[in-house]
C-alpha positions in Angstrom: -13.6 23.2 60.1 -15.7 22.8 57.0 -19.5 23.1 57.6 -21.9 20.4 56.4 -23.4 22.5 53.5 -19.9 23.1 51.9 -19.1 19.4 52.4 -22.1 18.4 50.7 -21.6 20.7 47.8 -18.0 19.3 47.4 -19.2 15.8 47.5 -22.0 16.5 44.8 -19.3 18.1 42.7 -17.1 15.1 43.0 -19.9 12.7 42.2 -20.9 14.8 39.1 -17.3 14.9 37.9 -17.0 11.1 38.4 -20.0 10.4 36.4 -18.8 12.7 33.7 -15.6 10.9 33.4 -17.3 7.5 33.4 -19.8 8.7 30.7 -16.8 9.8 28.8 -15.0 6.5 29.0 -18.2 4.8 28.0 -18.4 7.0 24.8 -14.7 6.4 24.0 -13.4 3.1 25.3 -9.8 2.3 25.2 -9.0 -0.3 22.5 -6.0 -1.6 20.7 -5.2 -0.9 17.1 -4.0 -4.4 16.0 -7.2 -5.4 14.3 -7.9 -2.1 12.7 -7.5 -0.7 9.2 -8.8 1.8 6.7 -10.6 1.6 3.3 -10.4 4.5 0.8 -13.6 5.9 -0.6 -12.1 7.0 -3.8 -15.0 9.3 -5.1 -15.9 11.0 -1.8 -12.5 12.0 -0.6 -12.9 10.0 2.7 -12.0 6.8 4.3 -13.8 4.2 6.6 -12.1 2.9 9.7 -12.7 -0.7 10.2 -11.9 -3.6 12.5 -11.4 -7.2 11.5 -12.4 -9.0 14.8 -16.1 -8.6 14.2 -15.8 -7.2 10.7 -17.4 -3.8 11.3 -17.0 -0.1 10.3 -16.0 2.1 13.3 -16.1 5.6 11.7 -15.9 7.6 8.6 -13.3 10.4 8.0 -13.9 13.0 5.3 -11.7 15.8 4.0 -8.9 13.9 2.5 -9.0 15.7 -1.0 -8.7 13.8 -4.1 -8.5 10.0 -3.2 -8.9 8.5 -6.6 -5.5 6.8 -6.4 -4.9 7.2 -2.6 -2.5 4.8 -0.6 -1.8 4.6 3.0 1.1 3.9 5.5 0.8 3.6 9.3 2.7 4.9 12.3 4.7 2.2 14.2 2.1 2.4 17.0 -0.6 1.8 14.4 -2.7 4.8 15.7 -2.0 7.1 12.7 -2.8 6.6 9.0 -0.8 8.7 6.5 -2.9 9.1 3.4 -1.2 10.0 0.1 -3.8 11.7 -2.3 -3.7 12.2 -6.1 -3.9 16.0 -5.5 -0.6 16.1 -3.7 -2.3 15.8 -0.2 -0.6 14.2 2.8 -3.2 13.7 5.4 -2.5 12.4 9.1 -5.6 10.6 10.4 -6.1 9.4 14.0 -7.8 6.1 13.5 -8.8 5.8 17.1 -10.4 9.2 17.2 -11.7 8.9 13.7 -10.5 12.4 12.6 -8.0 14.4 10.6 -5.2 15.8 12.9 -3.0 17.3 10.1 -2.9 17.9 6.4 -0.5 19.5 4.0 -0.7 19.9 0.2 2.9 19.2 -0.8 2.7 18.7 -4.5 0.3 18.8 -7.6 0.0 15.0 -8.2 1.3 12.3 -5.9 1.0 8.5 -6.3 2.3 7.1 -3.1 4.7 7.2 -0.3 6.6 5.4 2.6 7.4 5.7 6.2 11.0 5.3 7.5 12.2 2.3 9.4 12.3 4.3 12.6 9.0 5.8 11.9 10.1 9.4 12.2 10.0 10.3 8.5 7.2 10.1 5.9 8.2 10.4 2.2 5.9 11.2 -0.8 6.5 10.4 -4.5 5.3 13.0 -6.8 4.3 13.1 -10.5 4.0 16.8 -10.4 6.4 18.5 -9.9 8.3 15.4 -9.7 10.8 14.3 -6.9 10.3 13.3 -3.5 9.5 15.3 -0.4 10.2 14.1 3.1 8.2 15.2 6.2 8.5 14.9 10.0 5.9 12.2 10.9 4.9 13.9 14.1 4.4 17.5 12.7 4.3 17.0 8.9 6.9 19.8 8.7 9.0 19.6 5.6 12.5 18.0 6.3 13.9 17.5 2.7 13.1 18.1 -0.9 14.6 15.9 -3.4 14.0 17.0 -7.0 14.0 14.2 -9.7 16.5 15.7 -12.0 17.9 13.0 -14.2 21.5 12.7 -15.5 20.6 14.5 -18.7 19.0 17.5 -16.8 15.4 16.6 -17.4 12.9 16.2 -14.6 10.7 13.1 -14.1 7.9 11.6 -12.4 8.6 9.4 -9.3 7.1 5.9 -8.9 7.9 2.8 -6.7 8.8 4.7 -3.5 9.4 2.2 -0.6 11.3 2.1 2.7 14.5 0.2 3.1 16.4 -0.9 6.2 18.8 1.8 7.6 16.4 4.6 7.4 16.6 4.6 3.5 14.1 5.3 0.7 14.3 3.8 -2.7 12.5 5.2 -5.6 12.4 5.1 -9.5 12.3 7.9 -12.1 9.6 6.9 -14.6 10.6 9.1 -17.4 14.5 8.9 -16.9 14.7 5.1 -16.3 16.8 5.7 -13.1 16.6 4.2 -9.6 17.9 6.3 -6.6 18.6 5.3 -2.9 18.1 8.2 -0.4 20.0 7.5 2.8 18.3 9.5 5.5 20.8 9.2 8.3 20.9 13.1 8.2 17.4 13.8 7.2 18.2 17.4 6.3 20.9 16.3 3.9 19.9 13.0 2.2 22.8 11.0 0.6 21.7 9.9 -2.9 23.0 6.9 -4.8 21.9 6.8 -8.4 21.5 3.9 -10.9 20.9 5.0 -14.5 19.9 3.2 -17.5 17.7 0.6 -15.7 15.3 0.1 -18.6 12.5 1.9 -20.4 9.4 3.3 -18.6 9.6 1.7 -15.1 6.0 1.8 -14.1 6.0 0.3 -10.4 8.3 -1.3 -8.0 8.5 -3.4 -4.9 11.0 -4.4 -2.2 11.1 -7.9 -0.9 9.8 -8.3 2.8 13.4 -8.8 4.2 14.3 -5.4 2.5 17.0 -6.9 0.3 15.8 -6.8 -3.1 14.2 -3.8 -4.9 12.6 -4.7 -8.3 11.2 -2.3 -10.8 8.9 -3.4 -13.5 9.4 -2.0 -17.1 6.5 -1.0 -19.3 8.8 -0.1 -22.2 10.3 -3.5 -22.3 9.3 -7.0 -21.3 11.3 -7.4 -18.2 12.1 -6.1 -14.7 15.3 -4.6 -13.1 16.7 -5.8 -9.9 18.9 -4.2 -7.2 20.5 -6.1 -4.4 20.5 -3.7 -1.5 23.1 -5.8 0.3 25.4 -5.3 -2.7 24.4 -2.0 -4.3 27.9 -1.6 -5.8 27.0 -4.4 -8.2 24.4 -2.1 -9.7 20.9 -3.1 -11.3 20.6 -6.1 -13.5 17.8 -7.3 -15.8 15.6 -10.2 -14.9 12.8 -11.9 -16.9 14.2 -10.2 -19.9 12.0 -10.5 -23.0 9.3 -12.7 -21.4 6.9 -11.8 -24.1 9.4 -11.9 -27.0 8.0 -13.5 -30.2 4.5 -13.0 -29.1 1.9 -10.5 -30.3 1.5 -7.9 -27.6 -2.1 -7.2 -26.3 -3.4 -3.7 -25.4 -2.7 -2.8 -22.0 -5.9 -1.8 -20.1 -4.5 -1.0 -16.7 -0.9 -1.1 -15.5 -0.3 -4.1 -13.0 0.8 -3.5 -9.4 3.9 -5.1 -8.0 3.4 -4.3 -4.2 1.4 -7.5 -3.5 3.8 -9.9 -5.2 3.3 -13.5 -3.9 6.1 -15.5 -2.4 5.8 -19.3 -1.6 9.3 -20.9 -0.8 11.7 -20.0 -3.4 9.2 -18.8 -5.8 7.3 -15.5 -6.6 4.2 -14.8 -8.7 4.0 -11.6 -10.5 1.4 -10.1 -12.8 2.5 -10.0 -16.5 2.1 -6.7 -18.3 -0.6 -7.0 -21.1 -0.8 -10.7 -20.8 -3.3 -13.1 -19.5 -0.7 -14.7 -17.3 0.9 -14.8 -13.8 4.6 -15.3 -14.1 6.5 -17.6 -11.7 10.1 -16.4 -10.8 12.7 -18.6 -9.2 14.1 -16.4 -6.5 17.5 -18.3 -6.4 18.3 -17.7 -10.0 15.9 -14.9 -10.8 14.8 -16.8 -14.0 11.4 -17.6 -15.2 10.1 -20.8 -13.6 6.7 -21.0 -15.3 3.5 -19.3 -16.3 -0.1 -19.6 -15.0 -2.8 -18.7 -17.6 -5.6 -16.6 -15.9 -8.9 -15.1 -16.7 -7.6 -11.7 -17.9 -4.9 -9.0 -17.6 -3.8 -9.4 -13.9 -3.7 -6.1 -11.9 -2.8 -7.5 -8.4 -1.4 -10.9 -7.7 -1.6 -11.1 -3.8 -0.3 -13.9 -1.6 -2.0 -15.2 1.4 0.4 -14.8 4.4 1.3 -18.5 4.4 2.2 -18.3 0.7 -0.2 -21.2 -0.4 -2.8 -19.1 -2.3 -2.4 -16.2 -4.7 -5.5 -14.0 -5.3 -5.7 -12.3 -8.6 -7.8 -9.5 -9.9 -8.1 -8.2 -13.4 -8.3 -5.1 -15.6 -11.3 -3.8 -17.4 -13.5 -5.2 -18.9 -12.9 -8.4 -16.9 -12.7 -6.6 -13.6 -15.6 -8.4 -12.0 -13.6 -11.5 -11.4 -11.0 -12.9 -8.8 -9.2 -16.1 -9.3 -7.5 -18.0 -6.7 -4.3 -19.9 -7.5 -3.0 -22.8 -5.4 0.6 -22.0 -5.8 2.3 -25.5 -5.0 0.2 -27.1 -7.7 0.0 -24.0 -9.9 -3.6 -24.6 -10.6 -6.7 -22.2 -10.3 -8.9 -23.5 -7.7 -11.6 -21.0 -7.6 -13.2 -18.2 -10.0 -15.2 -15.8 -7.9 -17.5 -13.0 -9.0 -17.6 -10.3 -6.1 -19.1 -7.7 -8.5 -18.1 -5.0 -11.1 -14.8 -3.3 -10.6 -12.8 -5.2 -8.1 -9.9 -2.8 -7.3 -8.1 -4.2 -4.2 -7.5 -7.1 -2.0 -6.0 -7.3 1.6 -5.5 -10.3 3.7 -6.0 -10.3 7.5 -2.6 -10.6 9.2 -2.8 -14.4 9.6 -4.6 -15.0 6.5 -8.1 -16.4 7.5 -9.9 -13.8 5.6 -9.4 -11.5 2.6 -11.2 -8.2 2.1 -12.1 -7.3 -1.5 -13.1 -3.8 -2.7 -16.0 -3.7 -5.4 -16.1 -0.1 -6.6 -19.2 -0.2 -8.7 -21.2 -2.1 -6.1 -20.4 0.3 -3.3 -19.3 -2.7 -1.1 -16.4 -4.6 0.4 -16.8 -8.3 0.3 -15.0 -10.5 3.1 -14.1 -14.0 2.1 -13.1 -17.0 4.2 -9.9 -18.2 2.6 -10.5 -21.8 3.6 -13.9 -22.2 2.2 -13.4 -19.5 -0.5 -17.1 -18.3 0.5 -18.1 -14.8 1.2 -18.9 -14.3 5.0 -19.9 -10.7 5.1 -20.5 -7.5 3.0 -20.0 -4.0 4.1 -21.3 -0.8 2.5 -18.5 1.5 1.5 -18.8 4.2 -1.2 -16.7 3.5 -4.3 -14.1 1.6 -2.2 -10.6 1.2 -3.6 -7.4 0.6 -1.5 -7.9 -1.4 1.8 -5.1 -1.1 4.3 -4.8 -3.0 7.6 -2.6 -1.8 10.4 -0.3 -4.9 10.3 1.4 -3.1 7.5 3.0 -0.8 10.1 5.4 -3.8 10.9 6.3 -4.8 7.3 9.1 -3.3 5.1 7.9 -1.8 1.9 4.2 -1.6 2.7 
C-alpha cells in the first residue's frame, strides 16, 4: 500500500503537470486558420502573420532570404505558407506557430510558384537557371526537374506558373514564346505538352478560376494568347490582337500583373500594357468589349469577390493612388490616396474589406469596400504581397 508521503508527492506532481499543461494552452491557444494570412516584408526578408477578424498582426517570421519579389501559396489545410523568394529560396512557414519549418535554395532567381490540386506538390518557376522544379510539399524533397529548353535548343526564363485541374502545372517560356503543360500523374516522370510560337515575350499569365482557360500576356506584341485546357488539341490562339495598333506607345514603367484579373458576368477587366486603360474582354467571344480610362498605367486590376468592383493600382510615378471602378456602369467611383508606392491589394474572402500594401509608408491600409473609407492601418516594414489563406481553395492562386 502506498504511504501518505508518497501519495502526497504524486498528487503534487500531477497538480504541477496539469498547471504546466494549462499554462501551455494559455500561451498557444488552438485556433482556426480561415481568417489568417501573411504579408511580405520585401526589404527585411520576413513576413508578418495576420488575421482579418479583428485585423491584427499575430507574429513576424524572419529568415526568408530575398523577398523583393516574393509570392506565396498555401497548403490545403491553410496551416503552411510556401514562400517563393527572388534568391531561389523555397521556404515553408508554419503560420500557426509563426516559424520557418523548412527551407531550400533551389535556384538562382525564382519568380513564383504553385501548389498542385491535391496539395502534395509544390512547383517553382525559375529565371535562373530557368525551368521548373517540383518538390514534395511535406518534406521539400526534390521530385522533378523540368529544364526550360525550347524547340531551338535555347534555355529560357519561366513565367506564369499556375496549377490546373488533374494535378497539372502550366507555365510559359519568356524568351522562347512557348507554353507547356506538365502532367504530374507520375511526379517523377512529368508528361509535357508544348505549344510553340505563342507570341513575343510573354511576361505573365493567369488561369481562370474554373481552371479552363490559361491566358498569357505578350509584352512584345499588343495582345494575349489563350489556351483552352478542355481542348488543348486546338492549340493556343491570339486574343485582343493589336489592341494598341495605330497609337503611339508609351514607355512601360512596370509590367502589369494578370493574376488578379476581374470577372463580372461574361466580362473580364485586364490592365493594358503601357496604357492608361483597363481593357474589358467579352469572355464569350474573347473580343474587346470596351476600355476604361484610368489614372495611370495599371499594375493590378483586382475584382471584389462579387465582381461588382475593380480596384486598380498604378506604376511609378503615379503609384500613390488606387482607383475603384464600378464594373456594371464602367465608371470610376473613387480615387484614393493610400500613400506612396502601393504595391498590392487583397480582398477578404467575402469582399467586405480590401487590404492595401503601401511600401514607402511602411504600412498596410484596410478599406471598407462599401464605404470606400479606411478602417485601420497596420505597421508593416516595406510591405508588398498580401496573401490570405482563402487562396488555398482557389485554382491558380
